[in-house]
C-alpha positions as CSV (number, residue, x, y, z in Angstrom):
1,X,259.3,83.9,52.9
2,X,259.7,84.9,49.0
3,X,258.6,83.3,46.0
4,X,261.4,81.4,45.3
5,X,261.6,79.9,48.5
6,X,258.2,78.9,48.8
7,X,258.3,77.3,45.1
8,X,261.5,75.7,46.5
9,X,260.0,73.9,49.2
10,X,256.4,73.1,46.8
11,X,259.2,71.5,44.7
12,X,260.8,69.0,47.4
13,X,257.4,68.4,48.8
14,X,256.1,67.1,45.8
15,X,259.0,65.2,45.4
16,X,259.3,63.4,48.6
17,X,255.7,62.8,47.8
18,X,256.7,61.1,44.6
19,X,259.2,59.2,46.6
20,X,257.0,57.2,49.0
21,X,254.3,56.3,46.1
22,X,256.4,55.4,43.5
23,X,256.1,51.2,44.4
24,X,252.5,51.9,45.7
25,X,250.9,53.9,43.0
26,X,253.5,54.9,39.9
27,X,250.9,56.9,37.9
28,X,250.6,59.4,41.1
29,X,254.3,59.6,40.8
30,X,254.4,60.6,37.6
31,X,252.4,63.3,38.1
32,X,253.8,64.6,41.0
33,X,257.3,64.6,39.4
34,X,255.5,66.4,36.5
35,X,254.2,69.1,38.8
36,X,257.5,69.7,39.9
37,X,259.6,70.0,36.8
38,X,256.7,72.1,35.7
39,X,257.1,74.8,38.9
40,X,260.8,74.5,38.4
41,X,260.7,75.7,34.8
42,X,258.0,78.3,35.1
43,X,259.6,80.0,38.4
44,X,263.2,79.2,36.6
45,X,264.1,77.4,40.1
46,X,266.4,74.5,40.1
47,X,265.5,70.6,41.0
48,X,267.3,70.1,44.3
49,X,270.6,67.8,43.9
50,X,269.3,64.6,45.8
51,X,266.5,64.5,43.3
52,X,267.8,65.7,40.1
53,X,270.1,62.7,38.8
54,X,267.2,60.5,40.3
55,X,264.6,61.5,38.0
56,X,264.1,59.9,34.4
57,X,263.3,63.4,31.8
58,X,261.6,61.0,29.4
59,X,258.8,59.2,31.6
60,X,258.9,61.4,34.6
61,X,260.0,58.6,37.0
62,X,261.8,58.5,40.3
63,X,264.2,56.0,40.0
64,X,264.7,53.0,42.4
65,X,267.5,50.8,41.8
66,X,266.0,47.3,41.0
67,X,262.9,48.1,40.6
68,X,262.9,50.5,38.2
69,X,266.0,51.4,36.9
70,X,269.4,49.1,36.0
71,X,272.8,50.3,37.2
72,X,275.5,49.7,34.6
73,X,279.2,50.5,34.7
74,X,281.0,51.5,31.4
75,X,284.6,51.3,31.6
76,X,285.2,52.4,28.0
77,X,283.5,55.7,28.4
78,X,284.0,55.8,32.0
79,X,280.6,56.7,32.8
80,X,277.8,55.1,35.3
81,X,274.6,54.3,33.1
82,X,271.1,54.4,34.1
83,X,268.5,52.2,32.3
84,X,265.1,53.1,33.1
85,X,262.0,50.8,32.4
86,X,260.7,53.2,29.8
87,X,263.6,52.1,27.8
88,X,265.9,55.9,28.3
89,X,269.6,55.5,29.0
90,X,271.4,58.5,30.8
91,X,274.7,58.3,31.6
92,X,277.1,60.1,34.3
93,X,280.5,60.3,34.0
94,X,283.1,59.5,36.5
95,X,287.3,59.1,36.9
96,X,289.5,58.3,39.7
97,X,290.8,61.6,41.7
98,X,294.5,62.4,41.1
99,X,296.9,63.4,43.9
């Protein structure tokens, strides 16, 4: 097992723990996400896709819809807007697939 695989495994483990403790202990969750992002940048390993769009870049929290994030559709911009409890806003675009 090389260094990259080891770091990726550690990142996934930290983010899985963060998912478990997001409601019980939010401060611990923020620490886990912070450590995972720090490992990701230090070793230049990407965060897995299933977690990447579910993390607030400002407050290092994993999003749970209805608990700490509001989801809106912006029809004018054709984007899904995620408004975190800290007040930050992230937009992800969408469009219809053409045949």
